[in-house]
C-alpha positions, 0 to 999 in steps of 0.5 A: 838522561840520555842524549841521541847522537846520529853519526855513522850510527845512532848512539844513546849516550848518558846516565841511564841510557841502558834503560832504553834497551827495550825501546831500541830492540822494538825499533829494530824489530828484534823480538828474540835477541842473543845476549853476548857477553863474557864469563866475568860480566855474567857473574855480576849483578849488571848481567841480570839487570840487562837480561831483565830489559830484554824480551822474555824469550832470549838466548845467552852466550856468555863464553866470549874469550879475552881475544875472540876466536873463530871457535867461540864465534861458531859456538855463539852462532850455534846458540843463535841458530838453535834459539832462532834469534833475530838479532843480538845485544853485545854487553861488555868490552871490545871482545864481546862486541867483536864476537857479536859482529862476527855472529851477525855476519855468520847469520846472514852470510855463507862460507867461513869467516876468512872469506870476509877478512879485509886482507883476503879481499872480503870487505866487498863481500859483506852485505847487511847483517843481523841487527846488533845493539852494542852496550859497552861496559868499558871505555876504550875499544870504540867497537860500539861505533866501529866498522871492524871486528878482530877474530883469531882464526883457527889457523892462528891469524888474527884478522879484521872483518871490516865493513860499514855493515858491521857498525852496530845498528845502535850503541847504548853508552851508559857511563854508569855501567863503568863505575865498578871497573877496576883501576888497572882495567880503567887505565888499560882501556883508557890508553886504548882509546888514546891510542886510537885517537893518536894513531888515526890522527897520524894516519896520512889518509885525508879526513879532516873531520876525523882529525878533529874528532881524534884531537878532541878525544885525545884531549878528554883522555889526558884530562879525565883518565887519571881521575877515572883511575884514581876515583872509580866513582867519579861520574864526570870522568867516567862519562868523559872517558866513555865519550873519548872511547866513542870518538876513537871508534868514530875515527877508525875511518882513517885507519890505524898504524904500527901500534895496532899492527904489533898489538893485533899480532901479539894479541893472537898469542895464546900464552901469555894472554895479552890485553889489547889496551895494555899492549897499545899503551906499551908499544905507543912510545916506540912507534911515536919515536919512529914516526916522528920524521914523517908527521909534520906539525901533527905532534905539536897539534897533538901536544896542544890538544893534550895540554902538554907544554910547547915542544913536549916530547910526546913519546916521553909524555906517554911513558910518564902517563903509563907510569902514573897509571900503573901500567907495564913499562915494556912488553917484557914486563907483560911476559913477552920474550924475544921468542915472540919476535918472529910471529909478532913481526910476521903478523904485523906485516900482514895486518891491515893497520900497517898500510895506514901508518904515518911512516912506511914500515917493513920487516926491519922496522917492525923488528926494531919497534918490537925490540924497543917495546920489549925494552932492549 
């Protein structure tokens, strides 16, 4: 039975929520959607199940890359335009949802994507877009209720498109869709959700409602992520993790920080291909140590919410959690080397997340953070 949450957008949440897709499409007036997903999901029975819930006339783009690119957006938009679609359904993780948001923008706005990037002053140029329904199959990104899309442009920059208009018109969150998620992907996406909650809570911008949501989301991750990793069929853990991911997305209004500054920059690298959630997990301890002098009582509040002992070392607790979940202990273990430092630092300095870090961070600080996360 799905519940309805009306907060920033309309979310249908609960086991069986995916069965409401026909109703949601009808309410939004979508008669011929483009279904956006990735090759892995397209090979699973779930893909056929979702297609069966769509109108008979629909189109499919199943080539979403792990880190969405401008070229892939163009290909998906060509499919949307050729089929004369009037809306989108994104099925998958953050990559599929971000790519679908960019297609929704392309369908209603002239020009190239770079014109609408936040750092290019594009937020004010974004108006209403084609209606989008987001159906997450992982519990991590929060993109189903988020106002942003991260796209790697042809020039190699990974830029954010950010606007309230990019929040999906509907989020259909069915925890049953995550039951088959492998343990390592469950861990990595779960740490993505935790990083969202922690970084937004630490952001110096004033937003007490977002702070409360972030603390509750962090508490859910600490309690239920180890269970979801250990027993993939634990329905309670899967439901709680999907809620934590959604909460992380709701808190994006406060802005993120240096963890995401570096992870966005590293995610634009073509070789090796790096998973966003895993990057966040590995980088988070170094940034927590760096931010410590600037957060007041926030670490104590986070520790209390996360069930840690009084005076607990938050960075050490995250390192211990990563180890328990089987995640890498450094960027080097993910294939990153010193040769990636300059590109990572330059990208982080230009990233929109840097402005809302808990402590001011410049080139020297980012170089030190990169080295610490690398394991030097």
